[in-house]
ROMARRO-434524 format. One record per atom (N, C-alpha, C): residue in three letters; y, z, x. Coordinates in pm, whole numbers, padded with zeros to 5 digits, always signed. Atoms other than C-alpha are relative to their C-alpha. Layout:
<sites>
alaYZX/...
</sites>
This chain:
<sites>
met-00121-00077-00035/met-03348+01484-00823/met+00120-00065-00068/ala-00121+00051+00064/ala-03019+01452-01008/ala+00121+00066+00062/ile-00129-00049-00047/ile-02669+01485-00876/ile+00095-00002-00119/thr-00095-00009+00110/thr-02416+01604-01132/thr+00140+00016+00058/phe-00137-00002-00052/phe-02046+01542-01075/phe+00091+00070-00099/gln-00097-00071+00082/gln-01795+01790-01209/gln+00138-00064+00008/lys-00134+00058-00019/lys-01496+01603-01069/lys-00011-00122+00090/gln-00010+00119-00082/gln-01427+01258-00934/gln+00127-00074-00040/pro-00124+00071+00036/pro-01118+01032-00921/pro-00029-00116-00093/leu+00012+00122+00078/leu-01051+00735-01143/leu-00057-00112+00088/asn+00051+00113-00079/asn-01204+00403-01039/asn+00107-00055+00093/phe-00113+00040-00083/phe-00860+00298-00909/phe+00084+00125+00028/phe-00076-00120-00035/phe-00692+00581-00720/phe+00074-00024+00131/asn-00085+00014-00118/asn-00428+00622-00449/asn-00052+00089+00113/val+00046-00079-00114/val-00528+00735-00101/val+00112+00087+00058/ser-00107-00093-00039/ser-00191+00910-00062/ser-00002+00124-00088/glu+00014-00114+00091/glu-00304+01157-00330/glu-00142+00055+00012/pro+00135-00056-00009/pro-00605+01392-00352/pro-00103-00087-00073/ala+00115+00072+00058/ala-00936+01214-00419/ala-00121+00092+00016/ile+00095-00110-00014/ile-01167+01507-00485/ile-00129-00032-00074/phe+00132+00007+00061/phe-01538+01492-00552/phe-00061+00140+00000/glu+00076-00124+00011/glu-01723+01798-00678/glu-00134-00034-00063/phe+00133+00036+00052/phe-02099+01776-00734/phe-00099+00112+00033/thr+00109-00094-00021/thr-02415+01983-00759/thr-00131-00079-00005/ser+00132+00062+00002/ser-02784+01907-00723/ser-00100+00098-00060/asp+00104-00085+00057/asp-03083+02035-00918/asp-00130-00008+00081/ala+00121+00019-00080/ala-03326+01954-00637/ala-00057+00133+00046/asp+00069-00114-00056/asp-03583+02212-00539/asp-00041-00036+00142/leu+00024+00036-00139/leu-03567+02180-00163/leu-00074+00109+00076/gly+00074-00108-00063/gly-03759+02499-00097/gly+00084+00093+00083/val-00091-00088-00074/val-03455+02679+00034/val+00097+00063-00099/asn-00107-00060+00080/asn-03184+02903-00101/asn+00108-00104-00024/pro-00105+00101+00028/pro-02921+02687-00278/pro+00117+00008+00097/asn-00113-00013-00092/asn-02662+02828-00039/asn-00031-00055+00138/asp+00039+00056-00129/asp-02860+02682+00253/asp-00004-00153-00002/arg-00005+00146+00007/arg-02815+02324+00135/arg+00127-00052+00067/val-00118+00071-00048/val-02577+02078+00294/val-00004-00139-00062/ala-00008+00134+00057/ala-02458+01738+00175/ala+00068-00094+00099/asp-00067+00107-00074/asp-02364+01413+00344/asp+00057-00098-00102/leu-00063+00095+00090/leu-02127+01167+00181/leu+00041-00122+00080/glu-00029+00125-00069/glu-02098+00803+00282/glu+00103-00082-00077/leu-00100+00093+00053/leu-01791+00583+00223/leu-00029-00136+00061/lys+00040+00131-00051/lys-01889+00218+00253/lys+00074-00110-00075/ser-00074+00109+00061/ser-01666-00084+00190/ser-00096-00109-00045/leu+00079+00112+00050/leu-01816-00361-00023/leu+00052-00134+00048/trp-00062+00126-00040/trp-01584-00624+00130/trp+00016-00013+00151/thr-00016+00004-00145/thr-01554-00531+00499/thr-00113+00080+00064/gln+00100-00079-00073/gln-01760-00354+00766/gln+00042+00145+00013/arg-00050-00136-00014/arg-01565-00032+00723/arg-00098+00099-00063/arg+00098-00098+00047/arg-01785+00273+00684/arg+00028+00132+00068/tyr-00018-00133-00057/tyr-01757+00646+00735/tyr-00095+00097-00070/val+00090-00101+00054/val-01997+00937+00687/val+00060+00137+00025/ile-00045-00140-00010/ile-01875+01289+00615/ile-00126+00085+00004/lys+00126-00070-00021/lys-02152+01507+00753/lys+00013+00149-00032/asn+00019-00145+00011/asn-02270+01857+00664/asn+00109+00069-00083/ile-00092-00064+00093/ile-02056+01944+00364/ile-00068+00124-00056/leu+00060-00126+00045/leu-02121+02307+00272/leu+00039+00029-00144/pro-00033-00032+00139/pro-02139+02430-00090/pro+00079+00130-00009/asn-00063-00129+00027/asn-01932+02708-00241/asn-00109+00108-00005/phe+00104-00103-00014/phe-02122+03030-00165/phe-00040+00058-00135/tyr+00030-00064+00129/tyr-02094+03164-00523/tyr-00051-00098-00103/thr+00033+00094+00107/thr-02124+02850-00734/thr-00100-00107+00041/gly+00087+00107-00045/gly-02329+02614-00519/gly+00057-00139-00018/val-00065+00129+00022/val-02076+02334-00588/val+00052-00054+00133/phe-00054+00069-00118/phe-02003+02087-00311/phe+00136-00060-00037/arg-00134+00051+00027/arg-01638+01986-00282/arg+00054-00066+00126/val-00058+00071-00114/val-01474+01727-00058/val+00111-00091-00050/asp-00113+00089+00028/asp-01143+01541-00059/asp-00010-00117+00099/val+00026+00115-00087/val-01198+01188+00075/val+00125-00081+00029/gln-00118+00085-00013/gln-00838+01063+00067/gln+00038-00027+00144/gly-00037+00021-00139/gly-00770+01116+00436/gly-00094-00095+00072/phe+00098+00087-00063/phe-01091+00943+00540/phe+00022-00146-00043/leu-00022+00136+00050/leu-01024+00641+00317/leu+00130-00059+00056/lys-00128+00049-00050/lys-00664+00616+00431/lys-00013-00044+00146/ser+00018+00038-00140/ser-00771+00609+00797/ser-00081-00128+00012/leu+00076+00125-00002/leu-01022+00332+00717/leu+00087-00118-00041/met-00077+00112+00054/met-00777+00120+00518/met+00125-00030+00084/leu-00115+00019-00088/leu-00481+00174+00753/leu-00047+00017+00144/asp+00058-00022-00132/asp-00680+00128+01072/asp+00098-00030+00113/asn-00105+00013-00100/asn-00365+00020+01257/asn+00122+00085-00036/phe-00105-00093+00043/phe-00152+00278+01072/phe+00135-00068-00018/glu-00121+00075+00030/glu+00100+00017+00963/glu-00017-00073-00132/tyr-00004+00089+00115/tyr+00198-00167+00648/tyr+00055-00133+00050/arg-00045+00127-00058/arg+00211-00524+00774/arg-00039-00115-00090/phe+00021+00112+00092/phe+00252-00826+00550/phe-00082-00111+00065/glu+00066+00114-00066/glu+00124-01073+00811/glu-00135+00038+00058/asn+00127-00045-00055/asn-00179-00863+00913/asn-00113-00029-00097/pro+00113+00023+00092/pro-00524-00953+00773/pro-00033+00120-00088/asn+00025-00119+00082/asn-00548-00593+00649/asn+00080+00000-00129/gln-00080+00006+00122/gln-00285-00685+00390/gln-00088-00033-00120/ala+00090+00036+00111/ala-00570-00827+00182/ala-00075+00120-00053/phe+00081-00114+00040/phe-00732-00485+00168/phe+00085+00124-00024/thr-00077-00114+00047/thr-00448-00267+00046/thr-00062+00058-00127/ile+00095-00051+00099/ile-00690-00235-00245/ile-00137-00048+00046/glu+00130+00035-00055/glu-01052-00225-00133/glu-00110+00065-00083/ala+00112-00052+00078/ala-01387-00177-00307/ala-00093+00081+00089/phe+00090-00088-00075/phe-01601+00113-00188/phe-00113+00047-00090/ser+00107-00077+00063/ser-01939+00252-00282/ser-00005+00135+00071/ile+00002-00135-00055/ile-01981+00623-00231/ile-00135+00062-00032/gly+00134-00055+00018/gly-02323+00778-00178/gly-00009+00142+00049/val+00015-00141-00032/val-02443+01138-00153/val-00147+00030+00029/asp+00134-00053-00026/asp-02747+01304+00001/asp+00012+00150+00015/val+00006-00147-00012/val-02817+01675-00053/val-00134+00035+00061/arg+00122-00031-00074/arg-03073+01826+00184/arg+00004+00143+00053/pro-00004-00130-00067/pro-03179+02152+00345/pro+00080-00011+00129/glu-00084+00003-00120/glu-02961+02251+00634/glu-00079-00043+00122/asn+00085+00038-00112/asn-03254+02202+00873/asn-00110-00093-00049/ala+00100+00089+00060/ala-03427+01915+00691/ala-00081-00071+00107/thr+00088+00072-00093/thr-03727+01765+00869/thr-00088-00100-00074/asp+00092+00082+00076/asp-03900+01582+00585/asp+00070-00109-00080/thr-00073+00101+00077/thr-03632+01338+00461/thr+00027-00125+00081/asn-00028+00114-00087/asn-03646+01084+00742/asn-00088-00120-00029/asp+00071+00119+00041/asp-03841+00826+00549/asp+00089-00123+00025/ala-00077+00120-00035/ala-03739+00470+00638/ala+00098-00041-00109/ala-00088+00037+00110/ala-03587+00418+00293/ala+00126+00084-00005/phe-00113-00091+00009/phe-03349+00703+00355/phe+00084+00001+00129/val-00067-00005-00128/val-03225+00622+00705/val+00074-00132+00024/phe-00079+00117-00036/phe-02942+00383+00796/phe-00017-00024+00150/asp+00017+00033-00141/asp-02928+00211+01134/asp+00073+00098+00092/ser-00070-00100-00080/ser-02691+00481+01252/ser-00076+00132+00008/gly+00073-00125+00005/gly-02950+00748+01181/gly+00045+00090-00112/tyr-00050-00081+00110/tyr-02758+00873+00880/tyr-00104+00010-00112/val+00099-00022+00104/val-02993+01027+00620/val+00066-00017-00136/phe-00068+00035+00125/phe-02910+00884+00280/phe-00102-00040-00105/asp+00090+00034+00109/asp-03103+00878-00046/asp+00060-00117-00077/glu-00060+00122+00052/glu-03047+00523-00168/glu+00017+00001-00152/ser-00017-00007+00146/ser-03077+00625-00534/ser+00124+00077-00039/phe-00113-00085+00034/phe-02779+00858-00512/phe+00131-00077+00017/ile-00126+00073+00002/ile-02495+00621-00592/ile+00082+00053-00116/phe-00084-00060+00103/phe-02200+00751-00787/phe-00005-00079-00130/ala-00006+00061+00132/ala-02210+00681-01159/ala+00102+00076-00082/asn-00097-00067+00085/asn-01991+00781-01451/asn-00043+00142-00034/thr+00049-00134+00035/thr-02214+01080-01526/thr-00087+00055+00111/val+00090-00045-00106/val-02511+01127-01292/val-00058-00123+00069/pro+00049+00116-00073/pro-02668+00902-01026/pro-00118-00070-00067/ser+00114+00064+00066/ser-02974+00837-01245/ser+00043-00082-00121/asp-00051+00080+00111/asp-02750+00672-01507/asp-00032-00148+00025/val+00035+00142-00019/val-02865+00313-01568/val+00124-00084+00026/asn-00125+00073-00025/asn-02498+00202-01561/asn+00061+00051+00131/val-00046-00049-00129/val-02458+00273-01191/val+00131-00068+00037/asn-00132+00051-00037/asn-02098+00232-01076/asn+00017+00013+00150/thr-00016-00002-00145/thr-02075+00136-00710/thr+00140-00043+00041/gly-00133+00052-00033/gly-01715+00020-00731/gly+00109+00103-00020/tyr-00122-00080+00002/tyr-01435+00260-00643/tyr+00104-00078+00077/phe-00103+00085-00056/phe-01105+00097-00560/phe+00118+00085+00048/pro-00116-00071-00054/pro-00880+00312-00340/pro+00110-00099+00035/gln-00114+00088-00027/gln-00532+00164-00300/gln+00107+00077+00074/leu-00108-00061-00078/leu-00242+00231-00065/leu+00123+00010-00088/gly-00111-00019+00092/gly+00003+00368-00317/gly+00015+00146-00034/ile-00020-00136+00046/ile+00126+00681-00492/ile+00059-00004-00141/ser-00054-00011+00136/ser+00203+00787-00848/ser+00118+00097+00001/gln-00120-00083+00001/gln+00554+00921-00900/gln-00005+00101-00114/leu-00002-00104+00102/leu+00596+01248-01089/leu+00092-00037-00116/ser-00099+00033+00103/ser+00889+01098-01280/ser-00045-00112-00093/glu+00043+00116+00076/glu+00681+00814-01425/glu-00141+00021-00055/gln+00136-00003+00054/gln+00370+00757-01630/gln-00100-00045+00105/val+00105+00044-00090/val+00042+00717-01447/val-00025-00149-00025/gln+00019+00144+00013/gln-00015+00348-01378/gln-00131-00030-00070/ser+00119+00040+00074/ser-00264+00173-01603/ser-00111-00039+00096/gln+00115+00038-00082/gln-00613+00129-01462/gln-00018-00152-00002/lys+00026+00143-00009/lys-00678-00223-01338/lys-00143-00028-00047/asp+00132+00044+00043/asp-00978-00419-01461/asp-00058-00087+00113/pro+00054+00078-00112/pro-01200-00540-01171/pro-00054-00136-00040/thr+00045+00132+00045/thr-01315-00833-01388/thr+00118-00091-00030/lys-00121+00078+00025/lys-00953-00952-01423/lys+00081-00010+00129/met-00092+00014-00113/met-00684-01067-01181/met+00136+00057-00043/thr-00120-00074+00036/thr-00377-00843-01180/thr+00110-00025+00101/ile-00116+00013-00087/ile-00031-00915-01039/ile+00047+00140+00038/leu-00033-00132-00051/leu+00074-00621-00821/leu+00152+00013+00013/gly-00144-00020-00005/gly+00427-00508-00888/gly+00048+00063-00129/pro-00058-00050+00125/pro+00658-00352-01145/pro+00009-00110-00104/thr+00003+00096+00112/thr+00707-00523-01481/thr+00087-00121+00026/tyr-00090+00112-00028/tyr+00995-00739-01353/tyr+00011-00020+00151/leu-00011+00037-00141/leu+00992-00920-01017/leu+00115-00099+00016/glu-00117+00084-00025/glu+01292-01095-00861/glu-00031-00105+00107/phe+00017+00109-00094/phe+01289-01432-00686/phe+00131-00079+00008/ala-00126+00072-00022/ala+01567-01648-00542/ala-00029-00137+00058/glu+00014+00137-00049/glu+01614-02015-00462/glu+00031-00005+00149/gly-00025+00021-00141/gly+01592-02124-00100/gly-00077+00091+00093/phe+00077-00092-00083/phe+01346-01861+00024/phe-00150-00024-00020/asn+00145-00002+00013/asn+00973-01850+00094/asn-00040+00130-00067/gln+00034-00118+00078/gln+00827-01610-00162/gln-00145-00009-00048/thr+00137-00006+00049/thr+00480-01498-00266/thr-00013+00114-00099/val+00035-00107+00093/val+00324-01281-00533/val-00134+00058+00045/ser+00125-00067-00034/ser+00055-01024-00446/ser-00086+00012-00126/val+00091-00001+00114/val-00245-01058-00678/val-00129+00070+00040/phe+00130-00064-00023/phe-00545-00825-00694/phe-00106-00089-00063/ser+00100+00094+00049/ser-00829-01073-00719/ser-00138+00063-00011/ser+00129-00070+00005/ser-01106-00810-00700/ser-00101-00082+00079/gly+00097+00085-00066/gly-01422-00997-00608/gly-00006-00137-00062/leu-00001+00126+00074/leu-01318-01301-00811/leu+00054-00115+00083/gly-00074+00100-00078/gly-01156-01487-00524/gly-00085-00099+00075/ser+00088+00092-00071/ser-01451-01706-00422/ser+00019-00145-00044/ser-00027+00136+00046/ser-01322-02012-00611/ser+00148-00014-00032/asp-00142+00026+00021/asp-00990-02175-00695/asp+00053+00076-00121/lys-00068-00072+00107/lys-00758-01956-00904/lys+00149-00035+00008/phe-00139+00044+00005/phe-00397-02008-01011/phe+00090+00109-00057/leu-00110-00076+00059/leu-00072-01827-01080/leu+00078-00097-00087/thr-00064+00090+00096/thr+00094-01975-01388/thr+00130+00060-00051/val-00131-00038+00053/val+00461-01957-01488/val+00043-00108-00098/asn-00042+00093+00105/asn+00533-02131-01819/asn-00060-00140+00021/gly+00069+00128-00016/gly+00274-02402-01752/gly-00001-00056+00140/ser-00005+00049-00138/ser+00356-02450-01383/ser-00092+00086+00086/asn+00103-00072-00074/asn+00070-02356-01147/asn+00025-00003+00150/ser+00010-00003-00146/ser+00040-02250-00783/ser-00130+00070+00036/pro+00131-00057-00032/pro-00289-02166-00609/pro+00010+00143+00053/ile+00017-00134-00057/ile-00395-01809-00533/ile-00100-00012+00114/ala+00088+00010-00116/ala-00550-01775-00188/ala-00139+00054-00033/ile+00138-00040+00026/ile-00928-01747-00193/ile-00036+00119+00087/gly+00045-00117-00075/gly-01076-01413-00089/gly-00004+00122-00089/asp+00008-00125+00073/asp-01151-01060-00199/asp+00126+00083+00021/gly-00111-00093-00018/gly-00899-00782-00243/gly+00131-00056-00052/val-00134+00045+00037/val-00527-00865-00254/val+00028-00133+00067/gln-00030+00133-00052/gln-00440-01231-00217/gln+00140-00043-00045/leu-00139+00043+00022/leu-00112-01425-00224/leu+00005-00132-00074/ala-00031+00126+00067/ala+00025-01697-00449/ala+00146-00031+00027/ala-00138+00039-00030/ala+00337-01887-00344/ala+00075-00034-00128/ile-00088+00037+00111/ile+00628-01922-00586/ile+00062-00136+00031/thr-00053+00135-00021/thr+00719-02291-00620/thr+00138-00014-00063/gln-00131+00026+00058/gln+01059-02436-00703/gln-00011-00025-00149/asp+00018+00028+00142/asp+00925-02558-01036/asp-00020+00130-00078/gln+00018-00129+00066/gln+00811-02205-01124/gln+00131+00078-00004/leu-00128-00070-00003/leu+01146-02064-01016/leu+00096-00056-00105/asp-00088+00061+00100/asp+01323-02310-01246/asp-00031+00052-00141/gln+00038-00053+00132/gln+01133-02156-01540/gln+00053+00141-00023/met-00033-00141+00007/met+01276-01809-01465/met+00147+00026-00027/tyr-00142-00024+00030/tyr+01633-01854-01583/tyr+00014+00124-00088/leu+00019-00124+00073/leu+01537-01592-01841/leu-00133+00059+00044/pro+00129-00058-00040/pro+01254-01343-01770/pro-00116-00072-00068/val+00113+00076+00052/val+00927-01532-01811/val-00129+00065+00048/leu+00128-00063-00029/leu+00571-01400-01824/leu-00074-00080+00107/met+00083+00059-00104/met+00360-01467-01515/met-00146+00037-00028/thr+00141-00025+00028/thr-00017-01500-01563/thr-00086-00057+00112/thr+00095+00048-00100/thr-00325-01563-01351/thr-00126-00049-00070/ser+00134+00027+00050/ser-00669-01709-01396/ser-00070+00134-00021/phe+00059-00130+00037/phe-00871-01431-01562/phe+00109+00106-00008/asn-00117-00088+00001/asn-00538-01267-01640/asn-00030+00134-00066/asn+00011-00135+00056/asn-00515-00893-01710/asn+00120+00023-00093/pro-00114-00014+00092/pro-00299-00868-02026/pro+00049+00144-00013/gln-00041-00141+00012/gln-00287-00487-02004/gln+00114+00034+00097/ile-00105-00027-00100/ile-00046-00510-01707/ile+00086-00126+00012/pro-00083+00121-00005/pro+00216-00780-01785/pro+00107+00009+00108/val-00104+00009-00102/val+00457-00895-01515/val+00085-00124-00029/tyr-00093+00108+00029/tyr+00768-01111-01563/tyr+00077-00038+00127/gly-00080+00048-00111/gly+00956-01325-01313/gly+00145-00019-00043/val-00143+00011+00027/val+01337-01312-01296/val+00064-00071+00119/ser-00067+00071-00109/ser+01551-01556-01095/ser+00131+00067+00034/tyr-00126-00057-00048/tyr+01837-01426-00883/tyr+00111-00104-00015/lys-00112+00093+00023/lys+02170-01582-00980/lys+00104+00021+00110/ala-00094-00011-00111/ala+02362-01633-00658/ala+00135-00057-00038/ala-00135+00051+00023/ala+02739-01680-00672/ala+00023-00123+00087/glu-00030+00122-00074/glu+02893-02001-00545/glu+00037+00033+00144/cys-00024-00018-00144/cys+02891-02023-00164/cys-00042+00138+00050/glu+00043-00134-00039/glu+02719-01686-00148/glu-00104-00006+00111/asp+00102-00018-00104/asp+02526-01584+00163/asp-00092+00113-00048/thr+00092-00095+00064/thr+02219-01412+00012/thr-00094+00059+00103/leu+00096-00070-00086/leu+02006-01153+00191/leu-00129+00024-00077/gln+00131-00024+00059/gln+01633-01118+00127/gln-00065+00122+00063/phe+00078-00116-00044/phe+01451-00784+00150/phe-00144-00019-00045/arg+00142-00002+00035/arg+01072-00759+00154/arg-00051+00142+00022/phe+00041-00139-00012/phe+00905-00424+00092/phe-00135+00023-00068/tyr+00129-00039+00055/tyr+00573-00260+00016/tyr+00022+00095-00118/thr-00018-00080+00120/thr+00531-00100-00327/thr-00120+00090-00025/ser+00109-00090+00037/ser+00317+00173-00482/ser-00109-00072-00080/tyr+00101+00080+00069/tyr+00129-00106-00664/tyr-00096-00067+00098/ala+00085+00054-00108/ala-00033-00203-00328/ala+00028-00147+00028/gly-00039+00137-00033/gly+00156-00531-00289/gly+00143-00004+00050/tyr-00136+00019-00048/tyr+00481-00672-00150/tyr+00087-00065-00107/cys-00098+00057+00093/cys+00793-00753-00354/cys+00129-00031+00075/tyr-00126+00043-00061/tyr+01144-00886-00289/tyr+00119+00054-00077/phe-00127-00038+00060/phe+01502-00783-00353/phe+00108-00084+00067/tyr-00105+00089-00050/tyr+01813-01002-00316/tyr+00136+00059-00030/thr-00134-00054+00015/thr+02174-00909-00265/thr+00098-00086+00081/pro-00099+00074-00080/pro+02497-01077-00146/pro+00022+00068+00135/lys-00032-00054-00132/lys+02568-01038+00223/lys+00148+00032+00007/glu-00138-00043-00011/glu+02884-00842+00279/glu+00036+00018+00147/ala-00052-00005-00136/ala+03090-00764+00588/ala-00093+00078+00093/leu+00077-00067-00104/leu+02905-00671+00906/leu+00089+00104+00068/thr-00072-00105-00073/thr+03009-00345+01070/thr-00068+00024+00134/ala+00053-00031-00133/ala+02966-00259+01437/ala+00089+00103+00064/gly-00080-00104-00063/gly+03078+00031+01649/gly-00066+00052+00126/arg+00045-00066-00123/arg+03051+00190+01989/arg+00040+00147-00015/asn-00030-00137+00040/asn+03022+00556+01903/asn+00006+00098+00115/asn+00003-00098-00108/asn+02948+00727+02230/asn-00051-00067+00126/ser+00048+00048-00129/ser+02902+00652+02600/ser-00030+00119+00089/asp+00035-00102-00099/asp+02724+00867+02854/asp+00019-00058+00139/ala-00026+00044-00137/ala+02814+00851+03220/ala-00056+00102+00098/ile+00044-00090-00108/ile+02691+00996+03548/ile+00103-00004+00112/asn-00096-00013-00107/asn+02886+01105+03852/asn-00013-00116+00099/asn-00002+00113-00094/asn+02989+00816+04075/asn+00113+00020+00101/ala-00115-00032-00087/ala+03247+00994+04293/ala-00041-00010+00147/phe+00040+00022-00139/phe+03135+00840+04621/phe+00088-00105+00069/tyr-00087+00104-00052/tyr+03431+00612+04689/tyr+00137+00059+00034/asn-00136-00039-00032/asn+03767+00649+04854/asn+00097-00066-00097/gln-00100+00050+00094/gln+04087+00583+04667/gln+00021-00150+00013/gln-00028+00140-00021/gln+04136+00242+04825/gln-00114-00092-00045/asp+00111+00083+00050/asp+03793+00123+04700/asp+00021-00043-00145/gly-00031+00039+00136/gly+03933+00107+04349/gly-00117+00015-00097/arg+00115-00021+00086/arg+03617+00241+04187/arg+00017+00126-00083/ser-00005-00116+00089/ser+03581+00483+03898/ser-00088+00112+00055/ser+00082-00115-00041/ser+03444+00831+03955/ser-00122+00019-00090/glu+00117-00006+00089/glu+03188+00769+03676/glu-00058-00139-00016/val+00065+00126+00033/val+02936+00497+03595/val-00079+00020-00129/gln+00063-00015+00131/gln+02802+00433+03249/gln-00151+00008+00014/arg+00146-00015+00001/arg+02445+00551+03190/arg-00060-00060-00126/ser+00053+00053+00126/ser+02391+00464+02822/ser+00113-00006-00102/val-00100+00014+00104/val+02579+00372+02508/val-00068+00013-00135/asp+00048-00011+00138/asp+02533+00456+02140/asp+00072-00107-00082/tyr-00058+00114+00071/tyr+02592+00125+01963/tyr-00058-00006-00141/ala+00042+00009+00139/ala+02577+00087+01586/ala+00040-00136-00056/glu-00028+00126+00068/glu+02552-00233+01384/glu-00071+00005-00135/gly+00063-00015+00131/gly+02490-00247+01014/gly+00066-00083-00107/leu-00049+00071+00118/leu+02543-00395+00672/leu+00019+00101-00112/ala-00027-00083+00117/ala+02704-00213+00380/ala+00000-00092-00122/leu+00022+00092+00112/leu+02581-00380+00061/leu+00015+00075-00132/ser-00014-00061+00132/ser+02658-00313-00304/ser+00000-00110-00105/gly-00002+00096+00109/gly+02637-00479-00643/gly-00054+00059-00128/thr+00059-00041+00127/thr+02504-00462-00997/thr-00117-00094-00031/lys+00118+00076+00038/lys+02172-00578-01139/lys-00031+00028-00147/pro+00045-00029+00137/pro+02022-00614-01488/pro-00089+00122-00005/leu+00074-00125+00014/leu+01863-00297-01617/leu-00150-00019+00022/glu+00144+00024-00015/glu+01516-00460-01611/glu-00047+00016+00144/leu+00040-00004-00140/leu+01519-00457-01229/leu+00012+00137+00063/gln-00018-00132-00060/gln+01581-00086-01184/gln-00130+00054+00058/glu+00127-00047-00054/glu+01209-00013-01137/glu-00029-00066+00134/leu+00018+00071-00126/leu+01194-00279-00865/leu+00085+00064+00110/phe-00088-00059-00100/phe+01491-00122-00688/phe-00049+00139+00040/arg+00054-00131-00035/arg+01339+00227-00709/arg-00123-00013+00090/glu+00114+00023-00088/glu+01020+00090-00557/glu+00047-00029+00142/met-00054+00029-00132/met+01231-00039-00271/met+00049+00127+00069/leu-00055-00122-00059/leu+01405+00296-00218/leu-00109+00092+00053/arg+00105-00092-00045/arg+01073+00480-00184/arg-00110-00072+00078/ser+00101+00075-00074/ser+00886+00208+00007/ser-00018+00056+00140/pro+00023-00042-00138/pro+00721+00310+00336/pro+00039-00106+00101/lys-00036+00107-00092/lys+00825-00025+00483/lys+00095-00097-00069/ile-00097+00097+00051/ile+01136-00239+00420/ile+00037-00093+00115/glu-00036+00100-00099/glu+01202-00562+00608/glu+00115-00085-00054/leu-00114+00085+00034/leu+01519-00772+00611/leu-00015-00132+00072/leu+00008+00132-00062/leu+01517-01147+00673/leu+00127-00025+00080/leu-00108+00027-00094/leu+01738-01192+00979/leu-00025-00135+00067/pro+00023+00129-00068/pro+01787-01508+01191/pro-00126-00002+00086/arg+00119-00006-00083/arg+01498-01389+01411/arg-00127+00010-00084/gly+00116-00016+00088/gly+01268-01348+01107/gly+00005+00134-00069/phe+00005-00129+00068/phe+01162-01052+00894/phe-00006+00112+00103/thr-00012-00109-00096/thr+01260-00736+01079/thr+00007+00131-00076/glu-00003-00131+00064/glu+01189-00376+00980/glu+00126+00074+00044/cys-00128-00064-00027/cys+01516-00185+00953/cys+00005+00137-00068/lys-00029-00126+00068/lys+01641+00160+00865/lys+00094-00029-00117/val-00077+00030+00121/val+01769+00140+00508/val+00022+00129-00078/thr-00032-00107+00095/thr+01945+00399+00292/thr+00067-00063-00121/gly-00058+00060+00119/gly+02058+00341-00063/gly+00013+00098-00114/gln-00024-00081+00119/gln+02168+00477-00398/gln-00011-00087-00123/leu+00015+00068+00129/leu+02107+00386-00761/leu+00078+00077-00105/asn-00075-00061+00109/asn+02338+00453-01056/asn-00027-00080-00126/val+00039+00071+00122/val+02188+00356-01394/val+00108+00017-00106/arg-00097+00000+00108/arg+02435+00261-01667/arg-00068-00047-00128/lys+00060+00032+00129/lys+02384+00156-02028/lys-00072-00133+00001/leu+00056+00134+00005/leu+02317-00213-01972/leu-00040-00055+00137/asp+00034+00046-00134/asp+02281-00246-01595/asp-00002+00119+00094/phe-00008-00109-00098/phe+02274-00044-01275/phe+00077-00047+00123/glu-00071+00024-00125/glu+02492-00019-00969/glu-00088+00045+00115/tyr+00078-00040-00117/tyr+02337-00003-00624/tyr+00085-00014+00126/thr-00057+00012-00134/thr+02446+00049-00267/thr-00114+00006+00101/leu+00098+00000-00109/leu+02246-00021+00048/leu+00075-00001+00133/asn-00052-00001-00136/asn+02327+00060+00409/asn-00115-00029+00094/val+00109+00047-00085/val+02118-00122+00666/val+00043+00011+00146/asn-00024-00013-00144/asn+02105-00028+01034/asn-00080-00108+00071/ile+00071+00110-00069/ile+02024-00341+01236/ile+00026+00002+00150/ala-00019-00015-00143/ala+02100-00206+01583/ala-00132+00039+00066/asn+00117-00044-00077/asn+01835-00159+01852/asn-00001+00151+00009/val+00012-00145-00013/val+01704+00193+01881/val+00057+00044+00135/asp-00047-00035-00135/asp+01773+00203+02259/asp+00078-00119+00056/gln-00079+00101-00069/gln+02054+00011+02424/gln-00028+00006+00148/met+00021+00003-00145/met+02055-00086+02790/met+00067+00120+00064/gly-00057-00113-00070/gly+02112+00204+03021/gly-00066+00021+00134/leu+00055-00032-00133/leu+02050+00345+03366/leu-00109+00105-00014/
</sites>
């Protein structure tokens, strides 16, 4: 039996976009082709995550099976439905999956051989693993790498990563500043079982051991090399996706703010800006009737129930043109955190970008007030 695939995603694809598989089978199952059904299994190669899409029906006229797996993969990879830097799931913002298919009669009774049954009872032909052409291809490809990201219509499609290389996750230019704890997200694929390094002009820092996305700390010595943009490399470096480090030049006596945000490259990056004046305001107060006192009691006829309090930062500045992609990644990030005295805190952020000939202007407005103030 051969499974032929008319459509499948790239090896590295985003789970925020359609991930469509279309396939047919030439098997003679003794039934009308329209009476066939298919099961598709999504199985992580690095974790215990697994999902089976049961009883996929073919197109009545063409006999082609069609299924979009993006929602299933996204629910597996975002099992807490959050982008969290400190969560162990951060390592699996890119994850390796094998995808298997079994086509059978709708009322199959003769495919329950032990070789075809998983411990869950799922019927699965172990030879049907996705390949570049058909499952019987000797170059069987069991590695699909869904990632938590999205491709912007305004930009070129991101280059495919190489699973045999280690790739820094981020736009071409990354920003770092003195005096902060900073890391670089590195896709280590399955290469993370031994010591690997991030190198900046000869200065090394270790990359955490493990599969998926791992972190490498930026050292002071590496930061000192970034006075001008400098190429950052890794062990088994992927030269097809170069990334440069740029140091933030703080003004004298400047109070610098650090933003941390998730990017469409499936890693975290940073943005730095001078701290400007804090704004705060009491915009509205709600009250309830409290007219239960005589005049001599000296009490108001109302008592406050709740208050609408606002506190925020209005930030602005200019940056070198090389960092505009980094700033755009921040504007469209699903999660932005600001380093406050209490630690990294997720805030509501709005902003604007104005690109000029040699640099760009930016504005950011950050709401750092509690969602609900005290009230009755």
